[in-house]
C-alpha positions as CSV (number, residue, x, y, z in Angstrom):
1,X,0.1,0.1,-0.1
2,X,1.1,3.2,-1.0
3,X,0.7,6.8,0.0
4,X,1.0,8.0,-3.4
5,X,1.4,6.7,-6.4
6,X,2.7,9.1,-9.7
7,X,2.0,8.4,-13.3
8,X,4.2,10.2,-15.3
9,X,8.1,10.5,-14.8
10,X,8.7,14.6,-16.2
11,X,8.9,17.5,-14.6
12,X,5.2,17.7,-12.7
13,X,6.2,13.8,-11.6
14,X,9.2,14.1,-10.7
15,X,8.4,17.0,-8.9
16,X,5.9,15.7,-7.1
17,X,7.9,12.6,-5.9
18,X,11.1,14.4,-4.5
19,X,8.0,16.6,-2.5
20,X,6.5,13.3,-1.0
21,X,10.1,11.8,-0.6
22,X,10.8,15.3,1.9
23,X,7.2,14.6,3.7
24,X,8.4,10.8,4.1
25,X,5.7,9.4,2.0
26,X,5.7,5.6,0.4
27,X,5.6,6.3,-3.3
28,X,5.6,4.6,-6.1
29,X,6.2,6.2,-9.7
30,X,5.4,4.3,-13.2
31,X,6.4,5.7,-16.5
32,X,6.4,3.9,-20.1
33,X,9.6,5.5,-21.1
34,X,12.6,7.2,-19.8
35,X,12.4,9.3,-16.6
36,X,12.3,12.8,-17.3
37,X,9.6,12.9,-19.9
38,X,9.1,15.2,-22.4
39,X,11.4,18.2,-21.0
40,X,14.5,16.0,-20.8
41,X,14.3,13.6,-23.5
42,X,12.4,15.3,-26.3
43,X,12.2,19.0,-25.7
44,X,13.5,22.1,-23.2
45,X,16.7,20.4,-22.3
46,X,18.5,18.5,-25.9
47,X,16.6,21.3,-28.0
48,X,18.7,24.4,-25.8
49,X,21.4,21.9,-26.1
50,X,21.6,22.1,-30.1
51,X,21.2,25.7,-30.1
52,X,24.1,25.9,-27.9
53,X,26.3,24.0,-30.3
54,X,24.5,26.6,-32.7
55,X,25.4,29.8,-31.1
56,X,28.9,28.6,-30.7
57,X,29.0,28.1,-34.5
58,X,27.9,31.6,-35.3
59,X,29.9,33.0,-32.3
60,X,33.3,31.5,-34.0
61,X,31.9,32.6,-37.7
62,X,31.9,36.5,-36.0
63,X,35.2,35.8,-34.3
64,X,37.9,38.4,-36.0
65,X,36.0,40.7,-35.0
66,X,36.5,40.7,-31.0
67,X,40.5,39.9,-32.3
68,X,40.3,35.9,-32.6
69,X,41.0,35.2,-36.0
70,X,40.3,31.7,-37.0
71,X,43.1,30.4,-40.1
72,X,40.3,28.0,-41.6
73,X,36.2,28.3,-41.6
74,X,34.3,27.0,-38.9
75,X,32.8,23.7,-39.9
76,X,29.4,22.1,-37.9
77,X,29.8,18.2,-37.5
78,X,25.9,17.6,-36.6
79,X,26.8,13.9,-35.4
80,X,29.1,15.4,-32.5
81,X,26.5,17.8,-31.5
82,X,24.0,14.8,-31.7
83,X,26.5,12.8,-29.1
84,X,26.9,15.9,-27.1
85,X,23.0,16.5,-26.7
86,X,22.7,12.9,-25.9
87,X,25.3,12.5,-23.4
88,X,23.9,15.5,-22.0
89,X,20.8,13.8,-21.4
90,X,22.2,11.0,-19.9
91,X,24.3,13.0,-17.1
92,X,21.0,14.8,-16.2
93,X,18.8,11.6,-16.5
94,X,21.3,9.5,-13.9
95,X,21.1,12.7,-11.8
96,X,17.2,12.5,-11.9
97,X,17.0,8.5,-11.3
98,X,19.6,9.0,-8.2
99,X,17.8,11.3,-6.8
100,X,14.6,8.8,-6.9
101,X,16.4,6.2,-5.0
102,X,13.7,5.7,-2.2
103,X,10.8,5.8,-4.7
104,X,9.9,2.9,-6.6
105,X,9.5,3.0,-9.9
106,X,7.8,1.0,-11.9
107,X,7.7,0.8,-15.6
108,X,4.9,0.2,-17.8
109,X,1.7,1.3,-18.8
110,X,-0.6,2.9,-16.3
111,X,-4.6,2.4,-16.3
112,X,-6.0,3.9,-12.9
113,X,-8.5,1.7,-12.2
114,X,-10.1,2.8,-9.3
115,X,-10.0,5.8,-7.2
116,X,-7.3,3.7,-4.9
117,X,-5.8,1.8,-7.8
118,X,-3.8,1.6,-10.3
119,X,-2.7,-1.4,-13.2
120,X,0.1,-1.8,-14.4
121,X,0.6,-5.4,-16.6
122,X,-2.2,-6.8,-15.1
123,X,-1.0,-6.3,-11.5
124,X,-2.7,-4.2,-9.3
125,X,-1.1,-1.5,-6.9
126,X,-3.2,0.2,-3.9
127,X,-2.7,3.4,-2.6
128,X,-4.3,6.5,-0.9
129,X,-3.7,9.3,-3.7
130,X,-3.1,8.8,-7.3
131,X,-1.1,11.7,-9.4
132,X,-2.0,12.3,-12.8
133,X,1.1,13.7,-15.0
134,X,0.5,12.0,-18.2
135,X,2.3,15.2,-20.2
136,X,1.3,15.9,-23.7
137,X,2.1,14.6,-27.3
138,X,2.4,16.7,-30.6
139,X,-0.8,17.8,-32.3
140,X,-0.7,15.7,-36.0
141,X,-2.8,17.5,-38.2
142,X,-5.0,15.5,-40.7
143,X,-3.1,16.9,-44.3
144,X,0.0,16.7,-43.1
145,X,0.7,13.1,-41.0
146,X,3.7,12.4,-39.3
147,X,5.6,9.7,-41.5
148,X,9.5,10.1,-39.3
149,X,10.9,10.5,-42.8
150,X,9.7,13.7,-44.4
151,X,7.2,15.0,-42.5
152,X,8.6,15.5,-38.5
153,X,7.0,16.2,-35.6
154,X,9.7,18.0,-33.1
155,X,10.7,14.8,-31.5
156,X,11.4,13.4,-35.2
157,X,13.9,17.1,-35.7
158,X,15.5,16.4,-32.6
159,X,17.1,12.9,-33.7
160,X,18.1,14.4,-37.5
161,X,21.5,13.0,-38.4
162,X,22.4,15.5,-40.8
163,X,21.4,19.2,-41.4
164,X,18.5,19.2,-43.9
165,X,18.9,21.5,-46.8
166,X,15.6,23.3,-46.7
167,X,12.8,23.8,-44.3
168,X,9.2,24.2,-44.4
169,X,8.4,25.0,-40.5
170,X,4.5,24.4,-40.0
171,X,3.1,26.7,-36.5
172,X,5.4,29.6,-35.8
173,X,4.6,29.2,-32.3
174,X,7.4,28.3,-29.5
175,X,8.8,25.3,-30.6
176,X,8.4,26.2,-34.5
177,X,10.3,29.8,-34.0
178,X,13.7,27.9,-32.0
179,X,13.9,25.1,-34.6
180,X,13.5,27.7,-37.4
181,X,16.4,29.9,-35.4
182,X,18.5,26.6,-35.0
183,X,18.1,25.4,-38.4
184,X,18.9,28.9,-40.2
185,X,22.0,29.3,-38.4
186,X,23.4,25.9,-39.4
187,X,22.8,26.6,-43.2
188,X,19.1,25.7,-43.7
189,X,17.1,27.4,-45.7
190,X,13.8,28.2,-43.9
191,X,10.2,29.2,-44.3
192,X,8.2,29.7,-41.4
193,X,4.3,29.5,-41.7
194,X,1.9,31.0,-39.4
195,X,-2.1,30.8,-39.9
196,X,-2.9,34.0,-37.3
197,X,-1.9,37.2,-38.2
198,X,1.5,37.1,-35.8
199,X,4.4,34.8,-34.9
200,X,4.5,33.7,-31.2
201,X,0.3,34.4,-31.0
202,X,-0.6,35.3,-27.8
203,X,2.6,37.3,-27.1
204,X,2.8,40.5,-27.4
205,X,2.6,42.3,-30.5
206,X,5.8,44.2,-30.7
207,X,7.8,41.5,-29.7
208,X,6.4,39.4,-32.3
209,X,6.8,42.2,-34.9
210,X,10.6,42.3,-34.1
211,X,11.1,38.9,-33.7
212,X,10.1,38.2,-37.4
213,X,12.0,41.2,-38.3
214,X,14.8,39.2,-36.9
215,X,14.2,36.1,-39.4
216,X,14.0,38.1,-42.2
217,X,17.5,39.6,-41.4
218,X,18.7,35.9,-41.7
219,X,17.2,35.1,-44.1
220,X,14.4,33.3,-42.6
221,X,11.2,33.1,-44.7
222,X,7.7,34.7,-42.8
223,X,4.7,33.9,-43.9
224,X,1.9,34.4,-41.3
225,X,-1.6,34.6,-42.0
226,X,-1.2,31.9,-44.7
227,X,-2.4,28.5,-44.7
228,X,0.2,25.4,-45.4
229,X,-2.5,24.4,-48.2
230,X,-1.6,27.2,-50.3
231,X,2.4,26.1,-50.4
232,X,4.2,23.4,-52.6
233,X,5.4,21.4,-49.8
234,X,7.5,19.1,-52.1
235,X,9.8,22.1,-52.6
236,X,11.4,21.0,-49.2
237,X,13.3,18.5,-47.7
238,X,11.6,18.6,-44.4
239,X,8.3,19.5,-43.0
240,X,8.4,20.6,-39.0
241,X,4.6,20.1,-38.1
242,X,4.7,22.1,-34.7
243,X,1.1,23.3,-34.5
244,X,1.5,22.9,-30.3
245,X,0.8,19.6,-28.2
246,X,-2.1,18.2,-27.2
247,X,-2.8,17.0,-23.7
248,X,-2.3,13.0,-23.1
249,X,-5.2,12.6,-20.0
250,X,-7.1,10.5,-21.9
251,X,-7.1,6.7,-22.1
252,X,-5.9,6.2,-18.9
253,X,-8.9,5.0,-17.2
254,X,-10.1,8.0,-15.8
255,X,-13.2,8.6,-18.1
256,X,-14.3,5.5,-16.4
257,X,-14.4,6.5,-13.0
258,X,-16.2,9.7,-14.3
259,X,-13.2,12.2,-13.9
260,X,-13.6,15.1,-17.2
261,X,-11.0,14.1,-19.6
262,X,-12.2,17.0,-22.7
263,X,-11.7,16.4,-26.3
264,X,-8.5,17.9,-26.3
265,X,-7.0,15.5,-24.2
266,X,-6.7,17.6,-20.5
267,X,-8.4,16.8,-17.8
268,X,-10.4,19.2,-15.5
269,X,-9.0,19.8,-12.3
270,X,-10.1,22.3,-9.1
271,X,-8.3,24.9,-7.3
272,X,-6.4,22.4,-5.0
273,X,-5.6,20.2,-8.4
274,X,-8.2,17.5,-7.7
275,X,-10.2,16.2,-10.4
276,X,-13.5,15.5,-9.0
277,X,-12.5,12.4,-7.2
278,X,-11.0,13.6,-3.8
279,X,-8.1,10.8,-3.9
280,X,-7.4,11.2,-7.7
281,X,-5.0,14.6,-8.6
282,X,-3.5,15.9,-11.9
283,X,-0.5,18.2,-12.7
284,X,1.3,19.5,-15.6
285,X,0.9,18.7,-19.2
286,X,-2.6,16.9,-19.3
287,X,-3.9,19.7,-17.2
288,X,-4.3,21.6,-20.2
289,X,-2.5,24.5,-18.5
290,X,0.8,26.2,-18.8
291,X,2.7,23.7,-21.0
292,X,5.6,24.7,-19.3
293,X,8.1,22.3,-17.4
294,X,8.2,25.2,-14.3
295,X,4.5,25.3,-14.1
296,X,4.6,21.4,-14.2
297,X,6.9,21.3,-11.4
298,X,5.0,23.9,-9.4
299,X,1.6,21.9,-10.1
300,X,3.3,18.8,-8.4
301,X,4.6,20.0,-5.6
302,X,1.4,21.8,-5.2
303,X,-0.8,18.5,-5.6
304,X,1.6,17.3,-3.3
305,X,1.0,19.5,-0.7
306,X,-2.8,19.3,-0.9
307,X,-2.9,15.6,-0.5
308,X,-1.4,16.3,3.1
309,X,-3.9,19.1,3.8
310,X,-1.0,21.8,3.5
311,X,-2.7,25.0,2.2
312,X,-0.5,26.9,-0.3
313,X,-0.9,30.4,1.3
314,X,1.2,31.6,-1.4
315,X,-0.5,30.8,-4.5
316,X,0.7,31.5,-7.8
317,X,-1.6,33.3,-9.7
318,X,-1.6,32.1,-12.9
319,X,-0.4,35.8,-14.4
320,X,2.8,35.4,-13.0
321,X,3.7,32.0,-15.0
322,X,6.9,33.9,-16.6
323,X,7.7,32.3,-20.2
324,X,10.6,32.1,-22.3
325,X,11.3,31.6,-25.9
326,X,15.3,30.7,-27.1
327,X,15.3,31.9,-30.2
328,X,17.9,34.6,-31.2
329,X,17.5,36.9,-29.9
330,X,15.8,35.2,-26.9
331,X,12.3,36.6,-26.0
332,X,10.4,36.2,-22.5
333,X,7.4,37.5,-20.9
334,X,5.4,37.4,-17.6
335,X,2.2,38.9,-16.1
336,X,0.1,40.8,-18.7
337,X,0.8,42.0,-22.3
338,X,-0.2,46.0,-22.9
339,X,-3.4,44.4,-25.0
340,X,-3.9,42.0,-22.3
341,X,-4.3,45.1,-20.0
342,X,-6.1,47.2,-22.8
343,X,-8.7,44.5,-23.1
344,X,-9.0,44.7,-18.5
345,X,-9.7,48.3,-19.5
346,X,-6.6,49.0,-17.0
347,X,-4.8,52.5,-17.9
348,X,-1.1,51.4,-17.9
349,X,2.3,53.2,-19.0
350,X,4.3,51.3,-20.9
351,X,8.2,51.7,-20.3
352,X,11.0,50.5,-22.8
353,X,14.6,50.8,-22.9
354,X,17.0,49.4,-26.3
355,X,19.7,47.2,-25.6
356,X,21.4,49.0,-28.1
357,X,22.6,51.6,-25.4
358,X,23.4,49.1,-22.8
359,X,27.3,48.6,-22.4
360,X,27.5,45.0,-21.9
361,X,25.6,44.3,-25.0
362,X,27.9,46.0,-27.4
363,X,30.4,43.8,-25.3
364,X,28.3,41.0,-26.4
365,X,28.2,42.3,-29.4
366,X,24.2,41.5,-29.3
367,X,22.2,44.7,-29.2
368,X,19.3,44.0,-31.2
369,X,16.1,43.9,-29.0
370,X,14.3,46.0,-25.9
371,X,13.0,45.7,-22.2
372,X,9.4,46.5,-22.2
373,X,7.7,47.0,-18.9
374,X,3.8,47.7,-18.4
375,X,2.7,49.2,-14.8
376,X,-1.2,50.2,-13.6
377,X,-0.9,53.9,-13.7
378,X,-3.6,54.0,-10.5
379,X,-1.5,52.3,-8.1
380,X,2.2,52.4,-9.9
381,X,2.4,48.9,-9.4
382,X,4.0,46.3,-12.1
383,X,2.0,44.6,-13.9
384,X,3.9,42.4,-16.8
385,X,6.9,42.6,-19.1
386,X,8.6,42.0,-22.4
387,X,11.5,40.9,-23.0
388,X,13.6,40.5,-26.5
389,X,17.0,40.2,-26.4
390,X,21.0,39.1,-25.0
391,X,19.5,36.7,-22.1
392,X,15.8,37.6,-21.6
393,X,15.3,34.3,-20.6
394,X,17.3,35.1,-17.3
395,X,16.8,38.5,-16.7
396,X,12.7,38.2,-16.9
397,X,13.2,35.9,-13.1
398,X,14.0,39.5,-12.1
399,X,10.8,41.5,-13.2
400,X,8.6,38.3,-11.9
401,X,10.1,38.7,-8.6
402,X,9.9,42.5,-8.5
403,X,5.8,41.6,-9.6
404,X,5.4,38.8,-6.9
405,X,6.2,41.0,-4.7
406,X,3.6,43.9,-5.4
407,X,6.8,46.1,-6.2
408,X,5.8,49.7,-7.8
409,X,7.6,51.3,-10.5
410,X,9.8,53.8,-7.7
411,X,10.7,50.6,-5.6
412,X,12.4,48.8,-8.3
413,X,13.1,52.0,-10.2
414,X,15.4,52.8,-7.0
415,X,16.7,49.7,-6.6
416,X,20.3,49.3,-7.5
417,X,21.5,46.8,-9.9
418,X,25.1,46.3,-11.0
419,X,27.0,47.9,-13.7
420,X,27.9,46.9,-16.5
421,X,24.8,44.3,-17.4
422,X,22.5,43.4,-18.7
423,X,19.8,43.7,-15.8
424,X,20.5,47.4,-15.3
425,X,18.6,47.7,-18.3
426,X,15.3,47.1,-16.0
427,X,15.5,50.0,-13.9
428,X,17.2,51.8,-17.3
429,X,13.4,51.6,-19.0
430,X,11.9,52.2,-15.8
431,X,14.0,55.8,-15.6
432,X,12.5,56.8,-18.9
433,X,9.1,58.0,-18.5
């Protein structure tokens, strides 16, 4: 008899196990694939590893500018970049497996057989609580079914052994834009098509427009408001279909128990992350909320606390979940965008500072982009920010903490940040009233 059985070893499930272990609970973790879920094995980590290789390649190509010329032109040995990626994943996976010591890890397909029972390969495991953290899978569209050879999902693309000459990216969201930048840096001729009017639908419109301009400077062809059906797909060596990911809560037996599983594969959860059945909780991508690893980890820990009736007095407002995009330049955002604030009939003031004026950005030779901060005019409190530029994915943390703390523009403006750094661009923006 277990205290908790967790289904899925991604960041939601893993973080839940760590929280449960720390509380002295008896835990089982069921996973049919590799420990680490999508983020470690097919998402965040492998993508960023390859992006890092591409970044080094780009820096090497222009190394003569800071006085370090090479005698021969740099080249990409993609197989070595892939080997490095795989070694990195193996190391991180090993670290997670070590951390799971004390947790019973069961490999196989799980089925929720009852409010206190999970079945794997015909064997029933009894438990007090169940946490469903089944993750998500790439969405497949009818006209472009994945074949793993020409029409690829992001999972397939990560396993390519050679750099394609041409690539059509169907979907200009986070995944599509990251892969477009990666392969363009490696020399691929890339075309991105997005059905919506802008890249990165839902992001700040100014940021999306800036990224599109940056892409075009790099030779990436961008077509927004475009249906892929109008293109000649045969003109491309590879086609990446990345129109989003679908929650994977279906097929686990939840429906038979009365849990609502929506058409998109997500399961409904209450404020305490229960599914409507008091003993069954859910966390991560399968809930259909933010599909971020950091949010999944938060949900996993929060679910375990709720099981023990530990109230989350500092519950995280969903508007304060930061989003990061590892394009070049990087993009990040937290809180409300300018458009979202206007939709709420809020009176806001916009503060902005360009990286062109940053000493550190000039040292790094990465001056493309800016910091944009939104504040409520009535209270003076910070309510959102969007950043495009060098280390945007790191800089957003400072603003996230500031908004979380309820800081006003004056309070953050008068905070002393070090010089010369990229972070001082945050206070620099607020001084430009």
